[in-house]
C-alpha positions as a Markdown table, in Angstrom:
| # | Residue | x | y | z |
|---|---|---|---|---|
| 1 | Met | -22.4 | 9.3 | -27.6 |
| 2 | Asn | -22.4 | 13.1 | -27.9 |
| 3 | Asp | -24.6 | 15.3 | -25.8 |
| 4 | Ala | -27.0 | 16.2 | -28.5 |
| 5 | Val | -27.8 | 12.5 | -29.2 |
| 6 | Val | -28.1 | 11.6 | -25.6 |
| 7 | Asp | -30.4 | 14.6 | -24.9 |
| 8 | Lys | -32.6 | 13.9 | -27.9 |
| 9 | Lys | -33.0 | 10.2 | -27.1 |
| 10 | Tyr | -33.6 | 10.8 | -23.5 |
| 11 | Tyr | -36.4 | 13.3 | -24.0 |
| 12 | Gln | -38.1 | 11.0 | -26.5 |
| 13 | Ala | -38.6 | 8.6 | -23.6 |
| 14 | Ala | -39.9 | 11.5 | -21.4 |
| 15 | Pro | -41.5 | 14.1 | -23.6 |
| 16 | Pro | -42.0 | 17.6 | -22.1 |
| 17 | Asn | -45.2 | 17.9 | -19.9 |
| 18 | Ser | -45.8 | 14.1 | -20.0 |
| 19 | Phe | -46.5 | 12.1 | -16.9 |
| 20 | Ala | -42.9 | 10.7 | -17.1 |
| 21 | Asp | -41.5 | 14.2 | -17.4 |
| 22 | Arg | -43.5 | 15.2 | -14.2 |
| 23 | Leu | -42.0 | 12.3 | -12.4 |
| 24 | Ile | -38.5 | 13.3 | -13.5 |
| 25 | Ile | -39.0 | 16.8 | -12.3 |
| 26 | Met | -40.2 | 15.5 | -8.9 |
| 27 | Ala | -37.1 | 13.2 | -8.7 |
| 28 | Arg | -34.7 | 15.9 | -9.6 |
| 29 | Ala | -36.2 | 18.3 | -7.0 |
| 30 | Arg | -35.3 | 15.7 | -4.4 |
| 31 | Ile | -31.9 | 15.2 | -5.9 |
| 32 | Tyr | -31.3 | 18.9 | -5.6 |
| 33 | Gln | -32.5 | 18.9 | -1.9 |
| 34 | Asp | -30.1 | 16.1 | -1.1 |
| 35 | Phe | -27.3 | 18.1 | -2.9 |
| 36 | Leu | -28.0 | 21.1 | -0.6 |
| 37 | Gln | -28.1 | 18.9 | 2.5 |
| 38 | Leu | -25.0 | 16.9 | 1.8 |
| 39 | Cys | -22.7 | 19.6 | 0.3 |
| 40 | Arg | -24.1 | 22.7 | 2.1 |
| 41 | Pro | -22.7 | 25.2 | -0.5 |
| 42 | Gly | -22.4 | 28.7 | 0.7 |
| 43 | Arg | -22.9 | 32.0 | -1.2 |
| 44 | Gln | -19.2 | 32.2 | -2.1 |
| 45 | Asp | -18.6 | 28.6 | -2.9 |
| 46 | Thr | -17.8 | 27.7 | -6.5 |
| 47 | Ile | -19.6 | 24.8 | -8.2 |
| 48 | Leu | -18.6 | 22.8 | -11.2 |
| 49 | Asp | -21.5 | 21.1 | -13.0 |
| 50 | Val | -20.1 | 18.4 | -15.2 |
| 51 | Gly | -22.3 | 17.4 | -18.2 |
| 52 | Val | -25.1 | 19.9 | -18.7 |
| 53 | Ser | -27.8 | 19.4 | -21.3 |
| 54 | Asp | -28.5 | 21.7 | -24.2 |
| 55 | Val | -32.2 | 20.8 | -23.9 |
| 56 | Val | -34.0 | 23.7 | -22.2 |
| 57 | Gly | -37.1 | 23.1 | -19.9 |
| 58 | Glu | -38.2 | 22.3 | -16.4 |
| 59 | Ser | -36.4 | 18.9 | -16.2 |
| 60 | Pro | -32.8 | 19.4 | -17.4 |
| 61 | Asn | -30.0 | 21.2 | -15.7 |
| 62 | Leu | -31.4 | 21.1 | -12.1 |
| 63 | Leu | -28.5 | 23.1 | -10.6 |
| 64 | Glu | -28.8 | 25.9 | -13.2 |
| 65 | Arg | -32.6 | 26.1 | -12.7 |
| 66 | Leu | -32.7 | 25.9 | -8.9 |
| 67 | Tyr | -29.5 | 27.2 | -7.4 |
| 68 | Pro | -29.9 | 30.8 | -6.4 |
| 69 | His | -26.2 | 31.9 | -7.0 |
| 70 | Arg | -25.7 | 31.1 | -10.7 |
| 71 | Asp | -22.7 | 33.3 | -10.9 |
| 72 | Arg | -20.8 | 30.8 | -8.8 |
| 73 | Ile | -21.5 | 27.9 | -11.3 |
| 74 | Thr | -19.2 | 26.7 | -14.1 |
| 75 | Ala | -20.9 | 24.3 | -16.5 |
| 76 | Leu | -19.3 | 21.8 | -18.7 |
| 77 | Gly | -20.7 | 20.0 | -21.8 |
| 78 | Leu | -19.7 | 18.2 | -24.9 |
| 79 | Gly | -21.4 | 20.5 | -27.4 |
| 80 | Thr | -21.4 | 24.2 | -28.1 |
| 81 | Ala | -24.6 | 24.6 | -26.0 |
| 82 | Glu | -26.1 | 27.6 | -27.8 |
| 83 | Gln | -29.5 | 27.0 | -26.1 |
| 84 | Phe | -28.0 | 26.5 | -22.7 |
| 85 | Gln | -25.9 | 29.7 | -22.9 |
| 86 | Ala | -28.9 | 31.7 | -24.1 |
| 87 | Glu | -31.0 | 30.4 | -21.2 |
| 88 | Tyr | -28.3 | 30.9 | -18.6 |
| 89 | Pro | -26.1 | 33.9 | -19.7 |
| 90 | Asp | -24.8 | 34.4 | -16.2 |
| 91 | Ile | -23.3 | 30.9 | -16.0 |
| 92 | Ala | -19.8 | 30.3 | -17.3 |
| 93 | Tyr | -19.9 | 27.5 | -19.9 |
| 94 | Gln | -17.0 | 25.5 | -21.3 |
| 95 | Gln | -17.0 | 22.8 | -24.0 |
| 96 | Val | -14.9 | 19.7 | -23.1 |
| 97 | Ile | -13.6 | 16.6 | -24.9 |
| 98 | Pro | -15.0 | 13.2 | -23.8 |
| 99 | Asn | -12.8 | 11.2 | -21.5 |
| 100 | Ser | -10.2 | 13.9 | -21.3 |
| 101 | Pro | -8.7 | 15.6 | -18.2 |
| 102 | Leu | -10.8 | 18.5 | -16.9 |
| 103 | Pro | -9.2 | 21.9 | -17.9 |
| 104 | Phe | -8.8 | 23.1 | -14.4 |
| 105 | Pro | -6.1 | 23.1 | -11.7 |
| 106 | Asp | -6.3 | 20.9 | -8.6 |
| 107 | Gln | -8.9 | 21.8 | -5.9 |
| 108 | Cys | -10.1 | 24.9 | -7.7 |
| 109 | Phe | -13.8 | 24.3 | -7.0 |
| 110 | Asp | -15.6 | 23.9 | -3.7 |
| 111 | Val | -18.0 | 21.4 | -5.2 |
| 112 | Ala | -18.1 | 19.3 | -8.4 |
| 113 | Ala | -21.5 | 17.9 | -9.3 |
| 114 | Ser | -22.9 | 15.7 | -12.0 |
| 115 | Asn | -26.4 | 14.4 | -12.7 |
| 116 | Ala | -27.2 | 11.5 | -15.0 |
| 117 | Val | -23.9 | 11.5 | -16.9 |
| 118 | Leu | -21.7 | 8.8 | -15.3 |
| 119 | Glu | -23.8 | 6.0 | -16.9 |
| 120 | His | -23.0 | 7.4 | -20.4 |
| 121 | Val | -19.2 | 7.6 | -20.4 |
| 122 | Gly | -18.7 | 4.3 | -22.1 |
| 123 | Ser | -16.9 | 1.9 | -19.7 |
| 124 | Val | -16.0 | 1.3 | -16.1 |
| 125 | Glu | -12.5 | 2.6 | -16.8 |
| 126 | Asn | -13.9 | 5.8 | -18.2 |
| 127 | Gln | -16.2 | 6.1 | -15.1 |
| 128 | Arg | -13.2 | 5.8 | -12.9 |
| 129 | Arg | -11.3 | 8.5 | -14.8 |
| 130 | Phe | -14.4 | 10.7 | -14.8 |
| 131 | Ile | -14.7 | 10.5 | -11.0 |
| 132 | Ala | -11.0 | 10.8 | -10.4 |
| 133 | Glu | -11.0 | 14.1 | -12.3 |
| 134 | Met | -13.9 | 15.4 | -10.3 |
| 135 | Met | -12.1 | 14.5 | -7.1 |
| 136 | Arg | -8.9 | 16.2 | -8.4 |
| 137 | Val | -10.5 | 19.6 | -9.1 |
| 138 | Ala | -12.9 | 19.9 | -6.2 |
| 139 | Arg | -13.1 | 19.6 | -2.4 |
| 140 | Gln | -16.5 | 17.8 | -2.6 |
| 141 | Val | -18.1 | 15.6 | -5.2 |
| 142 | Tyr | -21.8 | 14.9 | -5.6 |
| 143 | Ile | -22.8 | 12.4 | -8.4 |
| 144 | Thr | -26.2 | 11.1 | -9.1 |
| 145 | Val | -27.3 | 8.4 | -11.6 |
| 146 | Pro | -30.5 | 6.6 | -12.5 |
| 147 | His | -31.0 | 3.4 | -10.4 |
| 148 | Arg | -31.4 | 0.3 | -12.5 |
| 149 | Phe | -33.8 | -1.2 | -10.0 |
| 150 | Phe | -36.4 | 1.5 | -10.3 |
| 151 | Pro | -39.3 | -0.4 | -11.9 |
| 152 | Val | -39.2 | 1.7 | -15.2 |
| 153 | Glu | -35.9 | 2.2 | -17.0 |
| 154 | His | -35.2 | 5.9 | -17.4 |
| 155 | His | -34.0 | 6.1 | -21.0 |
| 156 | Thr | -36.3 | 3.6 | -22.7 |
| 157 | Gly | -39.4 | 3.4 | -20.6 |
| 158 | Leu | -39.1 | -0.4 | -20.4 |
| 159 | Pro | -40.5 | -2.0 | -17.2 |
| 160 | Val | -38.6 | -4.6 | -15.2 |
| 161 | Leu | -36.7 | -6.0 | -18.2 |
| 162 | His | -33.7 | -3.8 | -17.5 |
| 163 | Tyr | -33.1 | -5.7 | -14.2 |
| 164 | Leu | -31.0 | -8.2 | -16.1 |
| 165 | Asp | -28.5 | -7.4 | -18.9 |
| 166 | Ala | -29.6 | -10.7 | -20.6 |
| 167 | Thr | -33.2 | -9.3 | -21.0 |
| 168 | Phe | -32.5 | -5.6 | -21.4 |
| 169 | Gly | -30.4 | -5.8 | -24.6 |
| 170 | Pro | -32.8 | -8.0 | -26.6 |
| 171 | Ala | -35.8 | -5.9 | -25.4 |
| 172 | Cys | -34.1 | -2.7 | -26.7 |
| 173 | Arg | -33.4 | -4.3 | -30.1 |
| 174 | Leu | -37.0 | -5.6 | -30.3 |
| 175 | Leu | -38.4 | -2.1 | -29.6 |
| 176 | Gly | -36.1 | -0.4 | -32.1 |
| 177 | Lys | -33.9 | 1.2 | -29.4 |
| 178 | Pro | -30.7 | -0.9 | -29.9 |
| 179 | Asp | -28.3 | 1.9 | -28.8 |
| 180 | Trp | -29.5 | 1.8 | -25.2 |
| 181 | Gly | -28.7 | -1.9 | -25.0 |
| 182 | Arg | -25.1 | -1.3 | -25.8 |
| 183 | Arg | -22.8 | -1.0 | -22.7 |
| 184 | Glu | -20.7 | 1.7 | -24.4 |
| 185 | Gln | -23.8 | 3.9 | -24.6 |
| 186 | Leu | -25.5 | 3.1 | -21.3 |
| 187 | Ile | -24.2 | 1.3 | -18.1 |
| 188 | Leu | -27.2 | 0.4 | -15.9 |
| 189 | Met | -26.2 | 1.5 | -12.5 |
| 190 | Ser | -26.6 | -0.4 | -9.2 |
| 191 | Arg | -25.2 | 0.6 | -5.8 |
| 192 | Gly | -22.4 | -1.9 | -6.4 |
| 193 | Arg | -21.5 | -0.6 | -9.8 |
| 194 | Leu | -21.5 | 3.0 | -8.5 |
| 195 | Arg | -19.1 | 2.1 | -5.7 |
| 196 | Gln | -16.8 | 0.2 | -8.1 |
| 197 | Ala | -16.4 | 3.4 | -10.0 |
| 198 | Trp | -14.7 | 5.1 | -7.1 |
| 199 | Pro | -11.1 | 4.6 | -5.9 |
| 200 | Glu | -10.9 | 1.8 | -3.3 |
| 201 | His | -9.5 | 4.2 | -0.7 |
| 202 | Ala | -12.2 | 6.8 | -1.1 |
| 203 | Arg | -14.6 | 7.3 | 1.8 |
| 204 | Val | -17.7 | 7.8 | -0.3 |
| 205 | Gly | -21.3 | 7.8 | 0.9 |
| 206 | Ile | -23.8 | 6.1 | -1.4 |
| 207 | Gly | -27.5 | 6.1 | -1.0 |
| 208 | Phe | -30.9 | 6.6 | -2.6 |
| 209 | Thr | -32.3 | 9.8 | -3.9 |
| 210 | Gly | -35.0 | 11.0 | -6.3 |
| 211 | Leu | -38.3 | 9.2 | -6.0 |
| 212 | Arg | -38.0 | 7.3 | -2.7 |
| 213 | Leu | -39.2 | 3.7 | -3.0 |
| 214 | Gly | -36.7 | 2.0 | -0.8 |
| 215 | Leu | -34.6 | -0.5 | -2.7 |
| 216 | Phe | -36.5 | 0.5 | -5.9 |
| 217 | Ser | -35.8 | 4.2 | -5.6 |
| 218 | Ser | -35.4 | 6.1 | -8.9 |
| 219 | Asn | -31.8 | 7.4 | -8.4 |
| 220 | Leu | -28.6 | 6.8 | -6.5 |
| 221 | Phe | -26.2 | 9.5 | -5.1 |
| 222 | Ala | -22.6 | 9.3 | -4.2 |
| 223 | His | -21.0 | 12.0 | -2.0 |
| 224 | Trp | -17.3 | 12.4 | -1.2 |
| 225 | Gln | -15.5 | 15.1 | 0.7 |
| 226 | Arg | -11.8 | 15.7 | 0.9 |
| 227 | Ser | -10.3 | 15.1 | 4.3 |
| 228 | Thr | -9.0 | 18.2 | 5.9 |
């Protein structure tokens, strides 16, 4: 699924200025605070943001909106991102090919971050390649995904039915949203699935972020730091 299609479908589920959009903004503010606390980027640290959106507003692209040192960010996306580049002219942007190696040498960034992208890369194998590339080019990696056990599914607005694959797919088809029920378009992420996407040897911390509701929190984070 290309970035334009993902963006358009996602923001149909959470239209700008809606209650759902307000909740997303609150969740992403917490995601950003956890990023700062875990990664502790300094003024001179370089940050790679993998998978930015070409939708402009208060909800998308949390690093670009909130981080004070935009000149240290390099952003990657699947499209040409005209709106993104117009909104953030001080941020370096590069278009990339899905499921291809990142166009950077090893360990050239201090931090690589990605928000709400890993669930869309199409397969577990692609998730592992995605993470391996982020680990290759950076000294720290911070990835967040929607949590499947949040009571309302992030992309469709469906309540509870997404807890099981057996109910989520039919519900998507019934409501005229069949693409979201296809695993190659959306992998619903649990803590177990997030851990499985990392190399077995990786010492990665996984926890809850976003709207904090214990085991039903809205998002998951994974943080990894290269051993020195």
